[in-house]
C-alpha positions, -999 to +999 in steps of 0.1 A: +125+225-136+134+223-172+154+249-187+153+264-224+187+250-229+174+217-220+145+219-244+170+231-273+192+199-267+162+175-266+149+190-298+120+174-316+128+151-345+123+167-380+090+159-391+073+162-358+039+170-369+038+139-392+054+116-368+027+127-342+000+124-368+012+089-382+015+077-346-019+085-334-035+071-364-016+038-364-017+030-326-054+041-321-082+030-340-071+026-376-064-010-387-055-015-423-085-024-442-096-058-449-069-074-427-082-103-406-066-096-372-078-128-358-052-145-375-022-125-361-011-103-335+019-090-351+002-067-374+005-037-349+024-013-373+061-009-361+069+011-393+061+045-378+075+072-399+106+087-382+105+062-355+139+045-360+157+041-327+189+030-349+189+063-367+200+096-351+181+116-374+149+100-362+148+104-324+116+097-310+089+121-296+093+100-263+129+108-261+125+145-257+114+165-228+090+185-246+055+177-229+027+168-254-007+169-245-028+138-253-042+140-288-077+127-296-081+108-326-108+120-352-143+114-343-153+103-375-130+075-386-130+058-419-144+023-414-125-008-429-133-015-463-166-037-464-166-069-485-194-051-507-165-025-515-140-055-523-168-070-546-176-036-564-137-028-570-131-065-584-163-060-606-152-028-621-117-042-629-132-072-643-158-053-666-128-031-678-109-062-687-140-077-705-137-049-732-113-047-760-077-034-755-059-015-749-071-010-713-068+023-692-041+021-666-064+032-639-101+031-635-117+048-605-146+044-584-176+069-591-166+088-562-135+094-540-106+099-563-091+119-591-068+108-620-041+125-640-022+113-671-047+095-693-030+105-726-001+078-735-007+078-773+031+084-788+038+095-825+065+078-843+090+092-867+099+080-905+122+052-888+096+040-866+109+053-834+085+069-810+088+104-806+090+113-767+084+152-761+114+168-743+104+174-707+091+210-700+081+201-665+104+213-635+115+190-608+109+210-580+101+196-545+075+215-532+080+226-494+069+253-472+099+276-471+084+296-444+100+270-421+134+284-430+126+320-427+135+325-391+169+313-394+174+330-425+161+363-418+163+367-379+186+346-363+218+365-355+200+399-362+183+424-342+146+416-339+118+409-315+099+379-306+066+383-286+041+360-276+002+361-269-028+341-264-061+345-285-093+332-272-102+315-305-069+309-322-049+298-293-012+306-287+008+330-311+043+334-316+054+367-332+090+376-345+093+412-362+125+429-376+130+461-395+150+460-430+158+485-456+142+477-489+148+499-518+159+528-496+126+525-476+122+509-440+102+478-440+092+456-412+095+417-418+068+398-397+067+360-389+034+349-372+032+312-358-003+302-350-016+266-344-030+267-383+004+273-395+032+300-400+028+332-421+054+353-434+052+390-448+075+421-453+056+453-453+066+490-455+071+502-420+047+532-430+016+509-434+019+505-395+011+539-384+032+562-364+031+541-333+036+504-349+026+478-320+026+438-322-013+437-322-014+458-354+015+439-369-001+406-363-035+418-378-018+424-410-012+386-414-045+374-397-073+398-393-092+374-369-065+380-341-078+396-312-050+400-284-045+432-265-011+424-249+017+408-262+047+399-240+083+403-252+106+374-251+137+381-229+158+351-221+190+333-234+188+308-264+152+317-271+159+323-309+172+289-312+143+273-297+122+293-319+143+281-350+141+246-340+104+248-337+100+263-372+122+239-389+108+205-373+083+206-401+109+199-425+111+163-437+141+145-450+132+108-446+105+092-469+091+056-473+071+045-502+056+011-511+060-005-544+035-030-557+040-056-587+008-060-607+003-090-634-021-090-663-054-094-652-050-092-615-081-074-596-077-080-559-053-068-534-045-104-523-032-113-558-009-081-557+007-090-524+009-126-532+033-119-563+064-136-553+083-138-588+090-112-610+108-104-644+138-085-655+116-056-664+107-052-628+143-055-618+153-028-643+128-005-630+140-011-593+174-002-603+164+030-617+146+038-585+175+032-563+202+008-552+197-024-538+212-028-502+215-054-477+194-046-447+219-061-423+237-033-404+224-008-428+235+028-416+210+052-432+173+056-429+157+025-425+119+031-429+108+005-403+125-023-417+146-048-396+183-040-400+195-067-374+175-099-373+164-101-412+126-102-402+117-079-429+139-096-457+176-095-466+174-066-491+156-034-500+157-003-524+172+027-508+181+061-522+192+096-513+178+121-534+184+158-530+195+155-495+166+131-485+167+096-477+140+072-493+132+037-485+111+017-506+089-012-494+092-034-523+065-063-520+083-090-536+114-082-513+095-084-482+089-120-464+064-141-482+043-165-460+030-196-479+001-203-455-010-166-454-032-154-486-033-120-473+005-120-468+000-098-437+037-092-433+039-073-465+008-054-461+018-042-426+043-022-443+030-010-476-005-007-461+009+019-436+026+039-465+010+072-476+022+069-513+027+036-535+041+028-569+020+002-586+045-013-615+024-029-643+043-057-663+015-055-689-015-033-700-039-039-673-060-019-652-055-009-616-082+008-592-072+027-562-098+010-539-085-025-545-061-021-517-079-014-484-059+012-464-065+040-441-031+055-451-025+049-486-038+082-503-020+086-535-005+060-562+017+064-591+010+038-618+039+028-641+035+007-670+066-006-690+065-004-730+092-024-750+111-036-718+147-046-717+155-027-752+171+004-761+134+018-766+123+009-731+098+035-721+072+040-692+037+052-692+026+070-662-009+078-644-016+092-611-046+090-589-053+102-552-082+109-529-104+137-535-091+157-506-055+153-517-045+186-538-028+183-569+010+178-567+038+185-595+058+178-615+032+181-641+029+151-663+037+157-701+014+150-728+017+122-738+029+110-701+054+088-716+092+087-703+124+069-716+141+050-693+168+070-678+180+096-652+155+122-663+126+099-654+141+089-620+144+125-612+106+131-621+094+101-605+112+106-573+102+143-571+065+134-580+067+108-548+079+133-525+057+160-534+026+133-535+033+126-498+035+163-489+002+169-507-013+140-488-008+154-454-032+182-465-059+155-467-086+164-442-078+128-420-042+141-415-048+179-416-071+175-385-045+156-363-018+180-375-037+210-363-041+194-326-006+183-326+008+216-338-014+234-312-003+214-284+036+219-293+031+255-300+013+259-268+043+241-248+068+263-267+051+297-257+046+288-221+082+278-220+094+310-233+071+329-210+084+311-179+120+317-188+116+352-194+100+356-162+129+336-144+155+355-164+142+390-153+144+378-119+106+373-107+071+374-119+065+409-119+054+431-151+077+433-178+063+471-184+087+495-163+067+507-133+072+517-097+104+499-083+093+474-056+126+460-043+156+477-026+189+488-041+209+459-027+230+438-048+206+412-050+179+433-068+162+422-099+174+433-136+142+447-143+141+467-110+175+483-119+161+494-153+130+507-136+153+528-111+171+540-141+142+553-157+128+570-126+162+585-121+163+600-157+129+612-154+135+632-121+165+648-134+147+660-166+122+675-141+150+693-120+165+707-149+132+721-162+124+738-127+158+757-130+149+773-162+140+810-161+102+819-168+110+836-200+129+808-213+102+784-207+079+808-225+102+807-255+104+769-255+066+767-255+062+792-282+086+775-305+067+742-297+034+758-304+046+768-340+057+734-349+030+711-368+013+685-350+021+649-360-009+630-367-017+592-360-014+587-399+021+601-404+045+575-415+072+563-390+103+582-392+127+552-392+120+541-357+139+508-351+114+480-339+134+471-308+122+453-277+121+487-259+104+505-288+077+480-292+068+479-255+067+517-250+047+524-283+022+504-266+015+534-244+007+569-255+028+595-239+015+623-220+024+661-213+045+683-237+078+660-233+085+628-250+110+604-235+134+587-258+152+553-251 
């Protein structure tokens, strides 16, 4: 039987949700668009995100002991692009080129995509130099900080973890902790559901006179309907929970880079570009450093680092503690006899975000590349290349169900060649991929994957708690069932101590004189009654207090832990 310690040692790779989602999409029923599968059997995607056996940071899901239930693919798949769609895309670009220049960097079809960054008109000073506005944008990577909350606020501090099961919302994992904020007691609540994790800190007085897990959980999600929570009482539970929370953090990214010449209107033309110019090389040098793939030690993004099957060189960068591998079309293998260049498309077509570098003023359409995975494009067009005034116009397009992502493009959306543009572009790429995973296709599979893994975690915690307490009995103190031998369970010892304390208290009460009893009762009756709405008087939300508060005490005496 697997222990929690074993679960901890075999932790899921960071980005487990995305790995599982991408794995299901790639290996099930989603071929990359117009690819002719009758011509090749090698197109099966081997570029799974975070699936590098040569990189310790990307251990595969198959290597850990967490059991994952089979995840069904979405019932409605996006069909491969039809010939009519390819014809429509080509005609749209040809009609645009038939008009007078300058041409827009991006033209989008009637529906399915949004566009940002259409103003590229710069003013010039008296010396004829372009006036580029100073960036007011903030290069902030948009991440969900909730994933770090448990380790930051809970681990190593007194708190309680509880689990439950909602008939509709599925497994629930709750963490609570009391804190003092501005000389007032607050309760920090972390609620994990299959739909995500919620974090809030509220005044303890808002929880009523008898705080309980159900009330705390409802503050964050009113739809929850759980009567009983089970406290987690087993070693290394906190570490297992922290690892679960942090697996949504992603530190490895891969992006496609396509080269577009003037007048190119089809994906075959883009993938067949085999020669570039110094302008493109200058841009690649800005993105990252050119590395030799042979024996590369960092994140490889699915590229071959042993036999050279994916080329000899690549563009690689470490940016804000994140590793980025660029799938540059012209650095991937070129096959003379293949007009579709499947060896290139198998990588770029399976990326989520791609850069399109335009060597001249020419239009690009996002649907000219058929792919079930590419959801966002950042189009870059060079101005006055290979000169002191080298600048880049930038436009962004993404599918309709991809939310907006920062940093916000300036007006005009023009950047000088330099480190500021690099920081903007790399931040924009990372945020674009994070936003794409909120699109409907990915979100549905992410929900199923998260549900499966959260259910596994809560089942393990419940099982190990039962084992740690010595059996399958109730966690609520009750009538002892085992003998007083040395092998009695820990929970039975607690029950006996509780019973002995109650009996001792009753014996002392029986020895009191009648007048003294009346005196105590008189004093008690003169005290004001505490109503249910009276704020909590600094009670610590420890494991024992949460469990005991779930039952109302009876009689005139109150037992304190």
